[in-house]
N, C-alpha and C positions, 0 to 999 in steps of 0.2 A: 333850500332856506326856506322858500315861499310858502311849503306844499306843495309841489306841484307831483315832485312825484305821489303822493298821495291822490291826486286827484282822480292821477291817471290808472292810479293801481283803483277807485271804482269805477272806472269806466271799463277797463276791461275787464272784472267782475260780470259787468251789466253782459257784453258783449258774446259772452264764456256762457251767459246763460241763458243771452239767447240764439246762439250757435247748439245747446246741449240739445236746447229744445227740440231747434228744424230737425239733429239729428235721428229725436225718439220720434217721431214724428214719419221721421225718412221712413227708419227703420218698421215701422204698421204698415205704412202703405206699402214699403217691400214683403214684407211675410203674407197679409193679405192676395195678394197678386203670388208668392208662388205656390198659399196654400187654394187659389183658383184655380191654379195650370196645375196642381195634382190633382185636384176635385177631377179638372176637365178631361182627365186625364182615364181615369180608371176611380173602381168603386170597387168596393171588398161584400161580399156576402157575406149572410150569420152563418155557413159552412168558415167562412176565413180564403176561398176562392178571389181569385180577383177576374172582372174582363175587362173590356172599354166598353165606354160609354156608346147607347144608339141614342146622337139626340136625336129629333125631336126633327128638325130640319134634315137630317139623312133620312128616312123613316117616309116623310112626305115623299120621297126622291126615288123610293121604291127598290134599295137594291145598295150590297156590300159600296160602291166604290163611290152614290152620293153619302154614303155616312165617314168615308171616311174624309171627302170633299168640307164637309160640314166642319169636322174637328180640324183638319187642317185652316180655314176660313175664322174659327175661334184663337185657335191658337197666335196667329198672323195678330189679329185683335186683343189677346186679351197682350200679346208683345208688343205691341204698337202703344197702350198704353202703360206698358210700366216702364218701355224707356221714357215716355211722355214723363212721367211722374219722377223718375231720376233725372231725364233733364234741368227736370223746376226742379228738383230737392239739390245737384252740385251747383245751379246759376244762386243760387240762396246763398249755399258756402260757403261758395267762392267771394260771394258778400266781406261774409262774415271772417272769412279767409284774411282778405285784403285789411278788412279794421282792424283784424289782432295784428297781421304784420304791422301794419303806423305805428300802434300805440304802442308796441313790445323796443321798435326802433327809438321811439320819443324819451321810454325809461334809459335803454342803455344810453341814448345820449344826455340825459341831464344825469347819467349818476359818472356820469367824465366828470369827476369834482375829486377835494381832495379827502383823503384818510377820513380827517374829521365829520366833516361834513353828510360821507356816505355814513358814517357809525350810529351818526344823531339821525337820520332818518331809519338806521335799523331798532333802533330803542323805539320810533315812533309806531312802527308799522311792520314791522320784519317778519313775528311768530302769525300775522292773519295772514298776510302774502305770499308766505311761501305755497300754499295749495291751490290758488292762484299759479303760479310761474308750472308744480305739479304740472298741472291741467294742458296749459302752453305743452311743454313736453310730451304728454302723451299723445296730446289730437296725431300727432300723424303717424304714431305704431300703431294705432288703433286698427285709423284709416288701411293701415296696410294687411293688418289683420283680418279686415271683413272685405277688401279686395280680396284678399288671398282665399278666405271659404267661397264666395261671390263665386270667382271661375271654377274652383274646384264644384259645389254647387250646378252653375251652369253646366260645365261638360258631363257632369249623373247624369244631370234628367238629359241630353241630351245623346245617351246612349252610350258613353267613349266607357264610363268606369275608371277606375286608378290604371288601367293600362293605356288608357285615352290617354289621358294623363300626361304620363310619361311619351306616348308617341309622340306629342303637341313642343315641335326644339320650345323651352321658350316663354313660351305661355304663363308659368303662375310669374315670371322674373319681370315680362312683361304688367302684369299687373299690380306686383307688388311697384317696376320703377312710374305706373301710372299714376297709382295713388295717390303721392306727395306732389305735397302741388310747390310752386317755387315761393309765396306768398308762407305755408307754414316751415320751409325749410328757414326761410328768414326769418321767423317768429322765433323757432329753437334756438340759433343765430344769437341772436339778440337777448333772450333770455338765461343762457348758458355765458353770456359774454356778463348781465345781473350778477349772477349767482357766483361769480371767478373772481367780481369785488364782495361783496357781500361774505364771500366766505376765508375773506382778509380781515375780517373783525372780532378779535377772541369770542365775544359774545355770540357768534351768529355757526359759531362751530357745531357746539353739540348740537340743536337747534335741528338746525340743516341736517345732517348726519339722520336724527328720530323723524324727519320726518317723514309719514307715510309715503312709498312710492318714491321719494326722492332717490336713492340710493339704484332702485332699480331699473328706473328711464335714464340715469343719465352712466347706466354701465352701459343698455339698449344703442347708447349712441353713439357711443364710443370702440360697437360691438362689428369689425372688421372681420370677422371670420370667415364668411364668403364660401362656406358649404359648398352650397350649392355650383361651384364652379369647380371643383375640385374633381381632380382626375383619380377614375373607380384603381385602387391601390396603391397612391399615395398617402404616404406617412404624417399623419395631422394628430398639433396636440393638443389636447384639451374640448369637451363634447363642442356641439352645437347648442344656438339660443334657442332655451323652449320655449314650445309655444305656452303660453295660456290665454284661453279666452275668460269674457266676461262670464262671471258666472260659472267657471268650468266648464259649459258648454260651449264655449266660442261665441264667434263673434259676426254677426251674422243673419241671424234669425232661426225660427221654430222649426223653420219645414225640415225634411231631411235627415233626421238623426242620428241615420250613418252618415254621413259626412263631417258632428263634429266630431268621431271618434267614439260612443258610446256604445255600449252593443248590452244589448240585451239580448235576454233569456228565447227568444221565441226567431233572431234569430238563425241564417243557417251558416256552415261552415266559408262558405263563401264569400259572401254578407262581409262577415265578422274583417278575413282578409283583405275586405273593401275595404271597409272602412279604416282600417291600419296603416294600410298604406297610403290613404286619403292626408291620415294625419301621421304622418311618416314626409309626405310631399308638403303638407305647411309648414308642418320645423324645418323642412331647408327653408323652402320657399323663403322664411321671415329672419331665417339667421342673416346676418350680414346686414343687417339692417342702418347696421349703423352709416353705411357706404351710400348710403341713400340721403342722408347729411351732409354739409359742406366742411371741408377741410375745417373752419376757423371754427365752425361747432363743438368740432371734434376735440381740438386744441383748449380753447374753451371747458370741458368738462374735464379735462386732464388735467389741467391745472385747477381747476374748485377741487377733483377728488385730490388734488396732494397736498393741496391747503387743507382741507379735512383731516387729512392724516396723519397731519401735523398735532394733531390732538390725541392725548395717550389714551380717552373715553372712547375714541370712535375706533381707533383702528381691527376689535375683535368686531364689533360687528360689520364693517367693510370689509373684512376676510369672509365673513361667514353671508356675504351676500352671494347668489348665483353667479358667476361668472365673471365678478369685480377687476379681481385680480387678472385671471387672463385675457381681458378685452384691453388692459392695459398694458399688457407684455405684450397683444398684436400691436400695438401703436407703437414700437418699435420696428417689429419686424414691414409694418405696411404703411407707413407714412413715411413721405421720403424729403421731409423738412426736418430740419435739426435738435428745430426748438418741443416740436412733442417728444421724442427722444429723449430729453433730459429732463424732463419732466417727467416721463416715463420714469426713468429711473432714481427720480428725486422721492417720485410716488412710493413704488416698492421700498426705495431703501427709508419708509417712515415707516409703512409697513411693517417692515421685516422687523422694527421696534419691542411689536406687541406691546404688553403692559407689565405688569412688576408683576402675574403672576402663570402671563401664558407666554413662552418661546411662541412664537408661527413656526409651523408642521409647514413650510415653503419646499424644505427638498427634495419631498415627497413629490413634489409637480417640476414634467417636465419640459412644460412649455415657462415657468420660473426659469431654471436654470439655464435651459438653451435660449431666453434673453439675457441674461445675467453673463452671457462667456460673450455674444455678440456686442452688449454694453464696454463688455472688460478691455474691448477694440479699440473701441473707438478713438478719435480722436482730440475731442476737449476734455481738460485734463478732470474738471467738474461732474462728468457722467460717468468716465473710470471711477472719480474714485468715489459713487457713491453707489457702483454697482459694489466695490469691493467692499465697501463698507456692510452693505447688505449678506452681503458673501460670511461677513467675521459676525451678524448677528446671528444669522440662519447656525454658524458653526457652534454658539453655544452651545449647543445641544449635542450630550454625545449621540445620540443617533441620527444627529442629521449630516454628521460629520462622515457617518458610512457612507450616506446617501451621497454627500457630495465626493468623496474619495472615490465609490464606482460608479459615477455617469460618465457612461461615454468612453468606460476605460477607463478612468484620470484625467480625462480632457479641463476639467475646472485645477486638477492641482496643477498639468501644463502650462492654462491659459496663468495661474501664479504665477506658476517657479517664473515663465516667460516675463511676466511684469518686473518682478523681482529681480532678474539679471541684465534687468535694458540700463548698463550703463552707458548714459546719455549724459553731455551734458546738461542739454534744455531741459531735463527730469532732474538737474540734481535735489530741488524743494519740491520734485511732485508728493503727493498726499498720498494718490493712489500706490505710489509702490509703498512706504510705511508701511500704507495699512494694511499690504499683500503682504508682507514681512509676518505682520500681529496674525494674520489668518493663519497663515501655516506654521504659528508659533502655540495660535490657538489648537488647530491639528493637532499639534503635537501632543499635546497636552489630552487628548484623549481617553478616557482610565478604556475605552474597546480596543484589541489590537489590530481586529482587523482596519481598523484605519490605520497606525498607525501603523502597523504590516504596509500595507498598499505604500502610505507616506515612502516606508525607509525601501520597496522595490519599487516607487516608480525612477524611469531610468531617466540621471541627468539632474535630480533635484536634489539631493548630496552634495553636489559638486556643486552646481551652481552658489549655494548656500557657502560652500567655503571663496567662492571667486570672487562672488562679493566683499567678503571683508578684504578684498587685496586692493579692492576698486577706489580708483582715484574721483570718481564725479559720486559716489553712493554718500548721505545724510549717512550723520553718526546713529539716528533712531533707524535703519535700518539694519544697520551693523548689528546695532545690540539686540534688532530681532533676532537675524541669523545666529548667529555666535550661543547664544538661547535656545536654537531649536534645534543646533550642534548635539548641543550639552544633551538634551532630553532627548535624542538618538543613539545616540552613545548609549545612555541609560538603558536604553529599553534594546540597544541587536547586541546580541550573546552569537557567540561561536554554540551552531555549525551554521547558522542565519548565512545565505548569499546575500545580505546586505555588505556586511563589516567587514568585505573588503573595501566595496564604495568607500563605505561610511570612517577606513583608517587614510586611504589616498585625501579625504580631503580634510580629514582634520589634518592630513601634512602640511597640504595647501593654508591649512587656513590659521597657521602654530604660527605668524606672525603681529597675529591680533593678540595686543595684550593691554586692552584699553577695558577690561575684566577681568578674570578668573575665568572664564565659557571653557575656553577653547583646553586650556590647563585640567581644568577641571570636569572637560570629556575624554579623557587622557587619562584620568584618577578613577574614574568610573567603569575606561573598557578595563584597567590591570584588574578591576577589586574584584574580578573573576579569573579563579586560578589558570581555565583552560583557554582563558583569552591571553595570555602572558607572552608564550613562545611564538603565536604570531605576530604578536606585535615586533616582537622583537625582530622575528625575518622580515617584518611589514620593509619594503626600499624605503628608502628615506623616514621611518618614523626615529629609531634612536636621535639621529641630527636633528628632527623638528624638536622633538621634546627636549634632548643638553639649551638647546636656542634657549628657552623659553624657562630653563633652568637656574640659565647664565644672565636671564634681563638683567639690565640694569638700571638702574636708580632707586628715588629711596619713596615714589609716591606706598603708597597703603597697598591700593591697587598690585601696582607691582609686588608689592611682597607677597601676598594672593594670590598671583601667580606664582611666582619661584615656589613656595610652599607648595600646590597644587602639586608643581611639574618633580617636585623631588620626591612626594608622596608617590606617584606614582614611579618612578624609576625602586623608589623603595616595594611598592609590593609588588613588581620584575623578578627581581633581586633574589625574592623568596622562591623561584622555579628553579629548581638546576639544570635544567634546558636552557634555559631564559639568558642565565648566571653567566654560559661563556658568552652567549656576544655581548654583554653590559658589559665585559670585563674588556674585552677589547675594542670598543670604542671609545678615545680619548675624550670628547664632547659629554661621556657620561662620566668618566672619571671623575675629571675637574668638576664639575656642578655638584658629583657628592662629595668629594673634598672641599671642596669651598662651603658646602652646605653642615658637614661634618666642623669647622672649624668654628663658622659661625661667622653672622657679620656685622649678628646685633650685639653689644655685650649683653641684653637683657638677658637674651636664647644663652649662652656664652655663662651666666651667670647660676642662670639657673641647672645647665648643667653637671657646673660641680659644685655647688652645694649638696647635691642628692650622686653624686659619680662612686661613694660608698653603701651605697643600697641598692644599687642596678650593679654594681661589680657584681655581686658575689650573689644574682636572679640566671637563673638557668631560662631557656624559654617558655615551659609552665606561668612560673611566679611571677617570669614580663609580662604574659600576656594578663594577668589574676591582676598585676599591680595595672597596669593600660584599665582595666573595668570602671579599677575602686580612680581611677584617676580624672577619670572620662568627663567628669563634670565639673573639671577644675582646668581651667586655664590656660593655669601655669602647668600643672601636672602635664594636659598636652604639648605642650611645649617640652619638656623636657622629655618626656615617652617619645616625642618625635626625632627629637637628640639621639637615644640611644639607640635607636631603628639605621636611621642613615647612619650612625656610629657602624650597627651593625652589617649595612649591604654593604660598606664600602670594605670593610675585612672583608667578608666574603667573597669580595669580585676582585678584592686583591690577593685573595686565596683560592679565584680562580685562573688566573693567571698563566 
C-alpha cells in the first residue's frame, strides 16, 4: 500500500542490469582467452594445412623438446589467467546473486497480503514488472547451459572429444549441479511464489501467459524428466528437453564452432559426427533441470500454471508450449508430496477443456493417459474427480474415444469400470464415480464402431453396469448413466456379435431398474431385430425378467413407460414362430400380455373400442399400412399397439 513493491522492483531492475553487464564482460574475456589459447596451439597456412607453432623461446633453446616446453609454459600461464578471470567474475556474480535473492525474498514477504492489496499492486505496475521476474527465472538455466558448453569445450580442447566426454562418468551432471547457486534457487523460489499470487488476479492471467519467455521458463522449472539417468532400453514417455542456446549458437563463447553443433561444409564426416554427439550430450545434460530447483519452486510453478489454465483464452497457448503438458504430468510421477499431484490434476483438467473452437488432442499423448490412470486411483476424491473429468473432456471428440479405448488394451476402460463399480458406502456421494459413469455413456455414444465394439467386448464392463443398478450404496445419477449406457449398447449389439450373450445377461440382472425406461427400452431394441428374438427367448431368465418389467406396478408416468416398452418387446418377439412356442409356455409372459390386452387405463380401452370395427377387417398388410398412417398420431399409436398386443396374445394362445 505504501509503494514498497514498486521500490523493490526498481532495485531489482538495477541489480539485474549490473549482473547482466558483468556477464557480458565475463563472456568477452572468456572468448578472448579461448581464442588466444587456440591461436597458441595451431595456425593455418594458406593451403589450409595446420602445424604447431614454434615459439621463439623454443627456437632459442634449439630443439623440439625446448619448443614443447615453451608451449606448455604458455598454456599454463594462459590457464592461470583464465582461472583468475573466472574467479573474479564468479565473486562478482555471487554478490549479485545474493542481492537479487534478498530483494526477491522481500518481494515475496510484502505480497503476503490480502487479495485486494495484491490486485492493487498488479494494477499499478503489473505488466511492467513481468519481464523483470522472467529475467530472474531464466538466470540459473542460462548458467546451466553455459556450464555445459564450457565443460564440453574443455574436454574438446584436452583431446577427449565426444567419446571422451562419454567416458567421464557424471562430468556434465557435476557441471550442471555446480552451476546453480543456493541464492539463485532461492530467488527462483520467491519469484514463483509472487507469480502464483499474481495468477489469482483475474486481470493478470492473460498478460502473464502472453509475456515473452514466461511459459518457457516455468516449463523448465518443473522439468523433472531426468533423461540422463534413464537406463538404456527403459521406456520413457515424451521427449527430453530441447537445448536452445543464445542466438541459435549456444551460450558460452565464439570459439569452437563444432561445440555448438553447427555443421560447416568444410567439416569432415568425423567432425560432423563429433559435433552432433556433443549436441546430444548437451541436450541430455540440460534435461531435467527442474531437479536442481527447490520443491517449493516446482509447486509454486504448478500452482501458477493451474491458475493460468483457468482462463479459456490461455489454454491453447499453453498446450502449444513445448514440454509444458508433459512436465505437468511428470510432477504426478516424480513428486512425493500429494499437493503437487492435486494441483497437476487440476491443471490438466483445466487444459483439457480447450476453448469454444478446439478440443485438445490429449489422447495421442501417452504421458497424459498414463498420468490420468495414476490419478484415477488416488485416495483424494478431488484428485480422482479432476482426472475423470479430464477423460470426459477428451472423450468429447470421437477420434479421441478410439484412442482412449485402445490405450494399453483397455486400461482406461478398466479404470473407469472399477471406479463405477466401487459400491462403497463411504463413496456414496463421490463425484468421481458419477463422472466416470457419465464418461462411459459419452464414449458409448461415439459414432465410431471400434470404440463401441471395444466397450462391448471389454471383460466385465456390461456386467458392472448391471450390478451397479442393484447396488445399495449407489447414487441416483450413477444409476441413470449406467442404465442409459446399457440401453445404448443394446441398440448397437446385434447377432452374431460375441458380446450379445454378455449384454443379455446384464439386462437380466438390471431388470430390477424401473426408475427410468432404459432397461425396458434396451429389451425392445434387442427384440426389434428378428434374428435376436430366438436367442433372447432361449436366454436363461430373460423371459421372466421381461415379464416382471411388463407387470411393474405403479401409477407413475415413468412406470407406465416401462410397462409399455416391456410389452412392446414381448410383442416383437411373438412375431417369430420359433420364439412364440417358448413365450407361450411362460406364465409371466401370458399374464403380462393378458393384462395389457384388457388395458389398465380406461383411455387405452376406449380408444381400442372406437376403432374396433376398422381393425377387425384388416389383414397384416393393411394393418401395417394403417400403422404407418397413424404413426404421427399419439392416439393412433396407442390403438395400434393395443391391437398388436391382442394379436400377439392370440398367436401365443394358439401355440400352446
